[in-house]
C-alpha positions in Angstrom: 3.3 76.2 -40.4 1.5 78.0 -37.4 3.8 81.3 -38.0 3.0 81.4 -41.7 -0.9 81.0 -41.1 -0.8 83.8 -38.4 1.2 85.8 -41.0 -1.4 85.1 -43.7 -4.2 86.4 -41.4 -2.6 89.8 -40.3 -2.3 90.4 -44.3 -6.0 90.3 -44.8 -8.1 93.3 -44.3 -11.5 91.3 -43.3 -11.5 88.4 -40.7 -10.6 85.0 -41.7 -12.2 81.8 -40.8 -10.7 80.4 -37.4 -10.8 77.0 -39.1 -9.6 77.7 -42.6 -7.2 80.8 -42.6 -7.0 81.2 -46.3 -10.8 82.0 -46.6 -12.2 85.3 -46.1 -15.6 85.8 -44.5 -17.6 88.6 -42.9 -19.9 86.3 -41.1 -19.4 85.4 -37.3 -20.5 82.7 -35.0 -23.8 84.1 -33.1 -22.4 82.6 -29.8 -18.7 82.8 -29.6 -18.1 85.6 -32.3 -15.5 83.7 -34.2 -15.4 84.4 -38.0 -16.6 81.4 -39.8 -16.8 80.4 -43.5 -19.5 79.0 -45.5 -18.3 75.5 -44.8 -18.2 75.9 -41.3 -21.5 77.9 -40.9 -24.3 76.0 -38.9 -27.6 77.4 -39.4 -29.3 78.6 -36.1 -32.7 80.0 -35.1 -31.1 83.3 -35.5 -27.9 83.6 -37.6 -24.9 81.0 -37.7 -22.8 79.1 -35.1 -19.4 77.4 -35.5 -19.1 73.7 -35.2 -17.6 73.8 -31.7 -20.4 75.7 -30.4 -23.1 73.4 -31.7 -21.0 70.5 -30.4 -21.3 72.0 -27.0 -17.6 73.1 -27.1 -16.4 69.2 -27.1 -15.2 69.5 -30.8 -16.2 65.9 -31.7 -19.2 63.9 -32.1 -22.6 65.0 -33.8 -24.3 68.1 -32.8 -27.3 67.0 -30.0 -28.5 70.8 -30.2 -27.4 73.9 -31.2 -27.0 76.5 -28.2 -29.4 79.1 -28.3 -28.5 82.1 -29.7 -28.4 85.4 -27.6 -29.7 88.9 -28.2 -27.3 92.0 -28.1 -27.5 92.3 -24.2 -27.3 88.6 -23.5 -30.8 87.4 -23.4 -31.9 84.1 -24.8 -33.8 84.5 -28.1 -37.5 83.1 -27.9 -40.1 82.2 -29.8 -42.5 85.1 -28.8 -40.3 88.0 -28.3 -43.4 90.1 -27.0 -44.5 87.7 -24.4 -43.8 90.0 -21.5 -44.9 93.2 -23.0 -48.5 91.4 -23.6 -48.6 90.3 -20.3 -47.7 93.8 -18.7 -50.7 95.4 -21.1 -52.7 92.5 -19.5 -52.1 93.3 -16.1 -52.6 97.0 -17.0 -55.9 96.4 -18.4 -57.2 93.9 -15.7 -56.1 96.5 -12.9 -58.5 99.2 -15.1 -61.2 96.9 -15.4 -61.1 96.6 -11.6 -61.1 100.3 -10.8 -63.9 100.9 -13.3 -66.1 98.3 -11.7 -65.1 99.6 -8.0 -64.1 103.0 -8.2 -63.1 103.1 -4.6 -60.4 100.6 -5.2 -58.5 103.4 -7.2 -57.7 104.9 -3.6 -55.9 101.8 -2.3 -53.5 101.5 -5.3 -52.5 105.2 -6.0 -49.3 106.6 -5.0 -49.4 109.4 -2.4 -47.2 110.4 0.4 -49.9 110.6 3.3 -51.5 113.3 5.1 -53.3 113.1 8.3 -56.8 114.8 8.3 -56.5 115.7 11.9 -53.4 116.4 13.9 -54.0 113.1 15.8 -54.9 111.0 12.7 -51.8 108.4 12.1 -50.3 109.3 8.4 -51.5 106.9 5.9 -50.2 106.3 2.5 -46.3 105.3 1.9 -45.2 107.3 4.7 -48.0 105.1 6.8 -46.2 102.1 5.7 -47.9 101.4 2.5 -44.9 101.0 0.3 -46.9 98.5 -2.0 -48.4 101.5 -3.6 -45.1 102.1 -5.5 -45.9 98.9 -7.4 -49.8 99.1 -7.7 -49.6 102.9 -8.7 -47.4 101.6 -11.9 -50.4 99.5 -13.2 -53.2 101.8 -12.1 -55.0 103.9 -14.7 -58.4 105.7 -14.2 -59.0 107.6 -17.7 -59.7 105.9 -20.6 -57.2 108.0 -22.7 -54.6 107.7 -20.3 -54.3 103.9 -20.5 -55.1 103.7 -24.0 -52.0 106.3 -24.9 -49.8 104.3 -22.3 -50.9 100.7 -23.6 -50.1 101.8 -27.2 -46.9 103.2 -26.4 -46.1 100.1 -24.5 -46.8 97.8 -27.4 -44.8 100.0 -29.8 -42.0 100.6 -27.8 -41.8 97.6 -25.4 -42.1 94.9 -28.0 -39.0 95.7 -30.0 -37.0 96.4 -26.8 -37.9 93.3 -25.2 -36.8 91.5 -28.6 -33.6 93.4 -28.1 -32.7 92.8 -24.6 -34.5 89.4 -23.7 -37.0 89.0 -21.1 -35.3 89.2 -17.9 -33.4 92.4 -19.0 -36.4 93.9 -20.4 -38.5 93.5 -17.2 -35.4 94.7 -15.1 -35.4 97.9 -16.8 -39.4 98.3 -16.8 -39.4 97.7 -13.1 -36.3 99.7 -12.2 -37.7 102.6 -14.1 -41.2 102.4 -12.8 -40.4 102.3 -9.0 -37.6 105.1 -9.5 -40.0 107.4 -11.0 -42.4 106.4 -8.4 -39.4 107.4 -5.7 -38.7 110.7 -7.4 -42.5 111.8 -7.5 -43.0 110.5 -3.6 -39.9 113.0 -2.9 -41.2 116.0 -5.0 -44.9 115.9 -5.0 -47.1 117.1 -2.0 -48.0 114.6 0.2 -51.5 114.1 -0.7 -51.1 114.4 -4.3 -52.2 111.2 -6.1 -49.7 109.8 -8.6 -50.7 106.8 -10.9 -50.1 105.1 -14.2 -47.2 103.2 -16.3 -45.7 106.5 -17.5 -42.4 106.3 -15.6 -41.7 103.0 -16.5 -42.6 103.7 -20.2 -40.2 107.1 -20.1 -37.7 104.4 -18.9 -38.3 102.1 -22.1 -37.9 105.4 -24.3 -34.6 106.4 -22.6 -33.5 102.6 -23.1 -34.5 102.5 -26.5 -32.6 105.6 -27.3 -29.5 104.3 -25.8 -30.2 100.9 -27.7 -30.5 103.0 -31.1 -27.2 104.7 -30.2 -25.3 101.5 -29.8 -26.6 100.2 -33.1 -25.8 103.5 -35.0 -29.3 103.8 -35.9 -31.0 107.4 -36.9 -31.6 108.8 -33.5 -33.9 111.5 -34.9 -37.2 109.8 -34.4 -36.8 108.7 -30.7 -35.6 112.1 -30.3 -38.6 113.7 -31.7 -40.8 111.3 -29.8 -39.1 112.1 -26.4 -39.2 115.9 -27.3 -42.9 115.6 -28.0 -43.7 113.7 -24.8 -41.7 116.0 -22.5 -43.7 118.8 -23.9 -46.8 117.3 -22.8 -45.0 116.4 -19.5 -44.5 120.0 -18.4 -47.9 121.3 -19.8 -49.0 122.3 -16.0 -52.9 122.1 -17.6 -52.7 118.3 -18.3 -51.8 117.4 -14.4 -49.0 114.9 -15.3 -46.4 114.1 -12.9 -43.3 115.2 -14.4 -41.3 113.9 -11.5 -42.4 110.4 -12.3 -41.5 111.0 -16.1 -38.2 112.3 -15.4 -37.3 109.7 -12.7 -38.3 106.9 -14.9 -36.4 108.4 -18.0 -33.0 108.6 -15.9 -33.6 105.1 -14.7 -34.1 103.8 -18.1 -31.0 105.7 -19.6 -28.7 104.5 -16.9 -30.0 100.6 -16.8 -30.0 100.6 -20.6 -26.9 101.7 -20.9 -25.6 98.9 -18.7 -27.8 96.4 -20.7 -26.3 97.2 -24.1 -22.7 98.4 -23.2 -21.7 96.0 -20.4 -18.6 93.9 -21.1 -19.1 90.3 -22.3 -17.1 88.4 -19.7 -19.0 90.4 -16.7 -22.1 91.2 -18.4 -24.7 89.9 -16.0 -22.7 91.1 -13.1 -22.7 94.7 -14.6 -26.5 94.5 -15.8 -28.0 93.4 -12.8 -25.6 95.4 -10.5 -26.5 98.6 -12.3 -30.3 97.9 -11.7 -29.5 97.1 -8.0 -27.7 100.5 -7.5 -30.3 102.4 -9.1 -33.2 100.7 -7.2 -30.9 101.5 -4.0 -31.0 105.2 -4.8 -34.7 105.2 -5.2 -35.2 103.6 -1.9 -32.7 106.2 -0.3 -35.1 108.9 -1.8 -38.2 107.0 -0.4 -36.6 107.1 3.1 -35.7 110.5 2.8 -39.0 111.3 2.1 -40.6 109.3 4.5 -38.6 110.8 7.4 -39.8 114.1 6.2 -43.2 113.0 6.7 -43.1 111.1 9.9 
């Protein structure tokens, strides 16, 4: 019987239900990805699951609770897929309000390498040990147009990406991209040049979105056009934009985004977070090299 069932399945051009080999189906369990027929489909919050996954793999007894479905990258599907995006926007806005309330606060949070005013004055900035500036500068904005453009971009691009990756993986891409952009800016800009804004992290989200759309075989032209327009503004010298932060964030976003959506299922978390760790290590190496040059 088992051999005959196997032969019947091989003869089909479409998958057959793993519990009913005589039934063709195009639906798969969102958890284990086995093909399931309408009789075996159990509705979940997103898609359908098979009886075994609903029962926790025991194959017996009533289903206590369906396992939570996963995103393409393996993250948990949540009720509010934009929660982290909202929190990030809130942090940026809170920092902007603080800067406007006390403009001197800006000099304490922006990113700069450090430059002694006199030969005997200790080096300040990152080279002087203020490494927190890599993080604080990611949330600092001074101009209304700057924060307005960045927050609109974060809402438009970040929300869908958070839903596709899941919260933890989305936050990892955001932070790694922002820190990598800061590291490249620290390495390549003059020591006294001030760098601030969420643009490095945003370019990382652009890069990860492009990788995701390619993975899903979506039309790439809209995201490519958006990237090209932003890069034109980036390299417009009259706008005084840190192209180093943008390029650093974009490269980090592409690399980490690729790991998020292409990691093999059996080693998914290891590949995803391992890639983030490697990119962070490279960013740290750039920062250490620059610090050695300045001190």
